N, C-alpha and C positions, 0 to 999 in steps of 0.2 A: 504494500500500500504506500502511496506517495505521501510525503510530508505535506501538510496543508499549505505551506509557503512555497513549495516546489512547483515550478511551472510544468504544465502538461504540454509537451511539444507534440504538435500534430502535423507539422509541415515546415517547408522552407522554400526559398526561391532565389532567383538571381535577377539582377538588373540587366536589361539588354538595351540595345539601341531603340527597340520598339516598345519598351515599357518593362514592367516587372512580370516575370513568369513565376507564379506561385503554385506549388503543388501541396495538397493536403490529403491526409488519409485519416478518416474518422470512423470509428465503430462505436455507435452510441451505447451499445451493450457493454463495452469495456470501460466507459466513463462512469465515475461516481454519479449517482442520480442527482446529487445536489448541484451539478453543473449543467443539467439539462432542464428544459421546461416544455410543457405542452401548451399549444395554442391552436384552436380550431382543429383538433385531431392530429396535428403534426408535432413532431419533436424537434426542438431547436437547441442550438448550442451557440453561445456568444464566443467569438474568436478575436484575438488581438494579432494584428499583422504589424511587425516592427522591422524597420531597416536597421541592420547592424552597422556599427561605426566602421568596422573593417570586415572584409570577407573572411569566412572560416577556412579551415584547411581544405575543404572541398569546393571552395569558390562561391559558396552561398552567401548572398548579401541580405537576405531577409529571413525572419523566423516567424512561424505561426504557432500561437499557443492558445489554449482554452482560457477564456476570461473567468477567473475563479474569484473575482471580487464579490464580496457580500457586504451589504450595509451593516453598520453596527449602531449602537445606541446614540452615538454622537451626531450622526448625519441622517437619522431617520426623519422623514418629513420633508427633506430637501428634494428627494427624488420621488416621483410619482410612478405608479404602475399604469398610467393611462396610455392608451395606444398612441403611436406616433402618427404622422400624417398619412402614412401608407397602410395603416390599420394594424401594424405589427406592434406588439407590446414592448418593444425596445427601441 
């Protein structure tokens, strides 16, 4: 089991002349249920895509991780669970 503060890496990518090529591999069944949510009968996962300061040893310039952020008592009420303009709850 992963440490709660440890990032759950699900992909990587490279910067090209034509843009960023990002590849991800996600198995919802393998993720802790606390990082997935249901909406209109579909299962969703929030992801973070970040550009690395320097390429890794494989030449990857981007990393994709599962967004594991959870609100705590200090910032409750600042973020609402209302749907965004596109109808999605995030």
